[in-house]
C-alpha positions in Angstrom: 25.3 -65.2 9.2 21.7 -63.6 9.3 21.3 -59.9 9.8 18.2 -58.4 11.6 17.0 -55.0 10.6 16.2 -52.6 13.4 12.4 -52.1 14.0 11.1 -48.7 12.9 7.8 -46.8 12.5 6.5 -46.2 9.0 5.2 -42.7 8.0 1.6 -44.1 8.0 2.0 -45.5 11.5 3.3 -42.1 12.8 0.4 -40.2 11.1 -2.2 -42.7 12.6 -0.6 -42.2 16.1 -0.7 -38.4 15.8 -4.3 -38.6 14.7 -5.3 -40.7 17.7 -3.4 -38.3 20.0 -5.2 -35.3 18.4 -8.6 -36.9 19.0 -7.7 -37.7 22.6 -6.4 -34.1 23.2 -9.6 -32.7 21.6 -11.8 -34.8 23.9 -9.7 -33.8 26.9 -10.0 -30.0 26.1 -13.7 -30.3 25.4 -14.3 -32.1 28.7 -12.2 -29.6 30.6 -14.2 -26.7 29.0 -17.5 -28.3 29.8 -16.3 -28.9 33.4 -15.4 -25.3 33.8 -18.8 -24.2 32.4 -20.6 -26.5 34.8 -18.5 -25.3 37.7 -19.2 -21.7 36.7 -22.9 -22.3 36.4 -23.1 -24.0 39.8 -21.1 -21.2 41.4 -23.4 -18.6 39.8 -26.5 -20.5 41.0 -25.1 -20.6 44.5 -24.3 -16.9 44.4 -27.9 -16.0 43.3 -29.4 -18.3 46.0 -27.3 -16.6 48.6 -28.3 -13.2 47.4 -31.9 -14.3 47.4 -31.6 -15.4 51.1 -30.0 -12.1 52.1 -32.6 -10.2 50.2 -35.5 -12.0 51.8 -34.0 -11.5 55.3 -33.8 -7.8 54.7 -37.2 -7.4 53.1 -38.9 -9.5 55.7 -37.2 -7.7 58.6 -38.2 -4.3 57.3 -41.7 -5.1 56.2 -42.6 -6.8 59.4 -42.1 -3.4 61.1 -44.5 -1.9 58.6 -48.3 -2.0 58.7 -51.5 -1.3 56.8 -52.5 2.3 57.4 -53.8 5.5 55.9 -51.4 8.4 56.1 -52.0 11.8 54.5 -54.9 10.3 52.6 -52.7 7.6 51.1 -53.0 3.9 51.7 -49.9 1.9 52.7 -48.6 -0.5 51.5 -49.3 0.2 47.8 -47.9 -1.6 44.8 -47.4 -0.2 41.3 -45.9 -1.2 38.0 -44.4 0.6 35.0 -41.9 2.7 36.9 -44.3 5.5 37.7 -45.8 5.7 41.3 -49.5 6.4 41.7 -50.7 10.0 42.2 -49.9 11.3 45.6 -46.9 9.2 46.3 -43.3 10.4 46.1 -42.2 11.3 42.6 -38.7 10.3 43.5 -39.9 6.6 43.4 -40.1 6.8 39.6 -37.5 4.5 38.0 -36.5 3.0 34.7 -37.9 -0.4 34.0 -35.5 -3.4 34.5 -34.1 -5.1 31.5 -35.6 -8.4 30.3 -32.8 -11.0 30.7 -34.6 -14.3 30.9 -35.5 -16.0 27.6 -39.1 -15.6 26.5 -39.8 -19.4 26.8 -39.0 -19.5 30.5 -41.6 -20.0 33.3 -44.1 -17.2 34.0 -42.4 -16.2 37.2 -39.6 -14.7 35.1 -41.9 -12.9 32.7 -44.0 -9.8 32.9 -43.7 -6.4 34.7 -41.9 -6.1 38.0 -43.8 -4.7 41.0 -42.7 -1.9 43.4 -44.1 -1.8 46.9 -44.4 1.5 48.8 -44.8 1.3 52.6 -44.0 3.1 55.9 -42.0 2.1 58.9 -42.7 3.4 62.5 -40.1 6.1 63.6 -39.1 7.3 67.0 -40.5 10.8 66.8 -40.4 11.8 70.5 -36.8 10.6 71.2 -37.7 8.1 73.9 -36.0 5.3 72.0 -39.2 3.6 70.9 -41.4 4.1 67.7 -44.5 4.1 69.9 -46.2 7.1 71.6 -47.4 7.4 75.2 -50.8 5.9 74.2 -49.2 2.8 72.7 -49.8 3.8 69.0 -47.0 3.5 66.4 -45.4 6.8 65.5 -45.4 7.3 61.7 -43.2 10.0 60.0 -43.1 11.5 56.6 -40.6 9.0 55.4 -41.8 6.9 52.5 -40.1 3.5 51.8 -40.1 1.3 48.7 -38.6 -1.9 47.3 -38.2 -1.7 43.5 -36.2 -3.3 40.7 -34.3 -1.0 38.3 -31.1 -1.2 36.1 -27.9 -0.3 38.0 -25.2 2.0 36.6 -23.7 -1.0 34.8 -27.0 -2.1 33.3 -27.5 -5.0 35.6 -30.9 -5.2 37.3 -30.8 -4.6 41.0 -33.3 -4.7 43.9 -33.2 -1.4 45.9 -34.6 -0.1 49.1 -35.4 3.6 48.6 -36.3 6.0 51.4 -37.8 9.5 50.7 -38.4 12.2 53.2 -41.6 13.9 52.1 -41.7 16.2 55.1 -40.3 19.7 55.8 -37.8 18.7 58.6 -35.0 16.3 59.0 -36.1 12.8 60.2 -33.9 10.1 61.8 -34.5 6.7 60.1 -35.2 3.7 62.4 -32.1 2.1 63.6 -30.8 -1.2 62.3 -33.2 -1.8 59.4 -32.4 -5.5 58.6 -29.1 -5.2 60.5 -26.8 -3.9 57.7 -29.4 -1.7 56.0 -29.2 1.6 57.9 -29.5 5.2 56.8 -28.3 8.5 58.2 -30.9 11.2 59.1 -32.8 12.4 56.0 -33.2 16.1 55.4 -36.4 17.4 53.9 -36.8 16.1 50.3 -33.7 13.9 50.6 -33.6 10.4 49.0 -31.4 7.5 50.1 -31.0 4.2 48.1 -29.5 0.9 49.1 -28.8 -2.0 46.8 -30.2 -5.2 48.3 -29.5 -7.7 45.5 -28.3 -7.8 41.9 -29.3 -9.8 38.8 -32.9 -9.6 39.9 -35.3 -10.2 37.0 -38.6 -9.6 38.7 -40.2 -8.7 42.0 -43.8 -9.8 42.5 -45.9 -8.6 45.5 -49.3 -10.1 46.2 -51.8 -9.6 49.0 -52.7 -12.9 50.7 -55.9 -13.8 52.5 -59.1 -11.9 53.3 -57.4 -9.0 55.1 -55.8 -7.2 52.2 -52.4 -5.5 52.6 -51.5 -7.0 56.0 -50.0 -10.2 54.6 -47.8 -10.0 51.6 -46.4 -12.8 49.4 -43.0 -11.8 47.9 -41.5 -13.5 44.9 -38.0 -12.7 43.6 -36.8 -14.1 40.3 -33.1 -14.0 39.5 -31.5 -14.4 36.0 -28.0 -14.1 34.8 -26.6 -14.5 31.3 -23.3 -16.5 31.3 -22.8 -16.8 27.5 -24.6 -16.1 24.2 -27.0 -19.0 24.7 -26.4 -19.9 28.4 -28.7 -18.5 31.2 -28.9 -19.3 34.8 -32.1 -18.5 36.8 -33.6 -19.2 40.2 -36.6 -17.9 42.2 -38.1 -18.1 45.6 -41.1 -16.8 47.5 -42.0 -16.0 51.1 -45.0 -14.6 53.0 -44.6 -11.6 55.3 -47.0 -10.6 58.1 -47.2 -6.9 58.7 -47.3 -5.6 62.3 -51.1 -5.2 62.3 -51.8 -8.6 60.7 -54.6 -10.7 62.1 -55.5 -14.3 61.1 -58.2 -14.7 58.5 -61.6 -15.0 60.0 -62.9 -18.6 60.5 -66.0 -19.2 58.5 
């Protein structure tokens, strides 16, 4: 009578099987990690693009109310770099420079100094509910506005709207600046700040066309560091026509 031995795995076969299983598990974990990183990067990009859209809506809505004018021997709008406003403008607009987050090899839109733009918005001074006087002219107050980029309390760069009352009396801010951007009345010398967007690398403000300062091109660059060697960035531009803008003359 023949006897059959029960089939069994040898030690070598078990070690080979475990090795193959280890390789498969390593590939699975690596793929899962890469998928998570890709998902995180896509989510971060979407968040920055959403912030960019909201920021442009706010900036466009406010600047369209503004205009090119001379007030108290100062020209508006005015841009400056370096964190220090030009002589004659509110000292409260001075601010620390934003941190450089984007790698040095990135496109020029992410590099260089960030602009700040100082401007004015008509204000209802006579209490009739309109920022226009009886003769149809805009009513300009001592409020000075600025969009600028500076580090926030946590070190993350942020775009801010700053309003300074340079007068000697309390002034009521225009209602509904960009919808959600509203300020209470400002006492003499008071400063209000509102964060418009975060992770802003650079704001660039350029005059467009022959009529300087009545048509502005705004460019916002965003950058966020996800890991030691992983950065996400995006940028977008728009052109804003101020209230006293007129088309370029036809040659």
